[in-house]
N, C-alpha and C positions, 0 to 999 in steps of 0.2 A: 592259114594266113600268118606269115611271119610278122614280127614286130615292125619291120621296115615297110611291109605292105600296108600296115595300119596307119602309117603317117600320111597326112594330107600332102599331096604333091601339087605342082603348078596347075596341072589339068583339073584337079579337084577344085582348086580355088577359082579357076575360070568358070567351072560349072556352077559353083556357089554364086558367083557374080551374075551369071546369065539367069539362073533360076530366081535370084533375088529380084532382078529387074522385072522378070515376067510376073512374079508374085506381087510385087508392089503395084504394077500397072493394073493387074486384075483386082487387087484389093481396093485400089483407088476407084476403079470403075464400079465395083459392087457397092462401095461406100456412098455412091451417089444416092442410094435409097435412103440414106440417113438425112437427106434434105427435109424429110418429113420426120419430126421427132420420134413419134411412136414406132416408126420402122427401124429406128436406130437400135431398138431393143432386140429385134430379130436379125439385125445385120450380122452378128457373129455366127449365128446358125447358117445363114445363107452363104457367108464367106467360107465356112468350112466345107460345105457341099460343093461349092464352085472350085475351090482351090485344092480340094482333096486329091484329084487325079494328078495335078501338077506336082504337089509335094511327094506323093507316093512314087511318081516317076523319078524324082530327085533322089529319094531314099533308095531306089533300086540301083541307080547309077553311082551313087557315092555312099558306100557302106563302110564309113570310117568314123572314128570318134571325133566329136566336136563339129562335124560338118553341119548337122541340123541346128546345133546351137548357134554357130556363126551366121548361118542363113537367117535364123529366127530373130537374132538380135539386131540385124542391120536395119530393118524397117522401123522398129521403135526408136532406134538411135537416130535415124533420119528425122523422125517425127519430133523427137526431143530437141534436135538442132533447130527445127522449124518453129519451135515455140511451146510444145507440150511440156508439162511439168515432170519433175524427177519421179513422180509416182508411176507414170507409165513405164519409164526405163527400169526402175527397181522391180516393179511387178513383172515385167517381161523377162528379166534375168532369172527370177525365181521360177517362172513358168518353164523357161527353156532348160534350166538345170533339171527339173523333174522330167521333162520330155526326153532329154538326153539320157538320163538314168534308166528310163523305161526302155528306150531303144538299145542301150548297152546290155540290159538284162537279156534281151533276145539276140545278142551277138550281131546286131545290125542286119540280120538276114531272116528274121522271123516276121511274117506278115502280121500276125496277131500283135506282137510288140510294137511294130511300126504303126499299126492302126491306132492302138491306144496312145502311143507317143504323139501321133498327129492330133488325136482328140484333145490331149492336154495342150499341145503346141497352139492349137487354134484359140485357146482361151486367153492368149496374150492380148488380143484386141479388146477384151473386156476391161483392161486397164485404162483404156481411153475414157470409159464411163466412170470408172472408180475414182478418177480425179475429182469428179463432182462431189463425192462423199468425203474425200480426204483433204482436198485443197479447194473448197467450193469457191471462195472469192476469186482466186487466181484463174480458175477454169472458167467461171462465169464471165470474168472480164475478157478473157481470150475469145470465148464463144460469142459474146455480144459484139465484139469488134469485127469478127469474121462473118457472123450469121445474122446479127440483129438481136434486139432485146426480146422480141416476141418468141423467137426460136429458142433462145437461151432459157427463158422462163418456162417454156413448155417442156424442155428437156430436164430442167431442174425438178419439176413436179413428178416426172416419170421415174427418175433415178432414185430408188429407195433400196434399202438392204434386201427386203423380200423380193423385189423385182430383179435385183442383181443376182440373187441366187438362181432365179429362172434363166437369166441371161447366160450365166456360167454353164448351167446344165444344157441349155440350147447350144452353146458353143461346142461343148464336148460331144454331144449327140450329132451335131452337124458335121463335126470333124470325122467321126466314125462313119457316118453315111457317105461323106466325101471319099474316105479311104476305101470303102466297099465299092463305090462307083469307080474309083481308080482301078481296083482289082479287076472289075468287069471289063473296063476299057483297055487295060494295059497288061492283060494276062501273059502275053508273049514276052513282054519286057521282064516281068517278074520271073518267069520260067528261065529265061536266059541269064538273069542275075542270080539265080539259085535261091530266090526268096520263096519260102514255104510257109 
């Protein structure tokens, strides 16, 4: 692949836009399970399993630097604009940089690297809960306004550092399961894209 072929082109940006919309809609749908506070803790795991095939298809179609980073940062950016704190945005940028570096190490066409990259990528959503630990008052105010005091208090009791360690682990494992599910469902796409 020449250096020119590695640059993002208009069609790549269109694909990033399309997959971002699909990802955001599915993420929002799966996020409905978070209406019950305790289910919010397994939401990242379920999200990874459900969106794994979508993101693996995207990685098969766009094997270029920064494509995953751009797709990955759009959802938290939108959430930040909608009222989430800077914690979510900063957390997501760090996660996306790590995911991008893992993918780059596999030259964008290694299934193993793409799988682990997505496992890390999927942990960005944990930043939503980390806001409770880092900017508790601001997050509780936002959550109480949107979901009510009882919900906010229930979530506050559940989000502890030990629990968050399990949430992160679940997010990464869920992402890896989702990637493997994607490989099972999209084998022909991977073969066509030269992903091994």
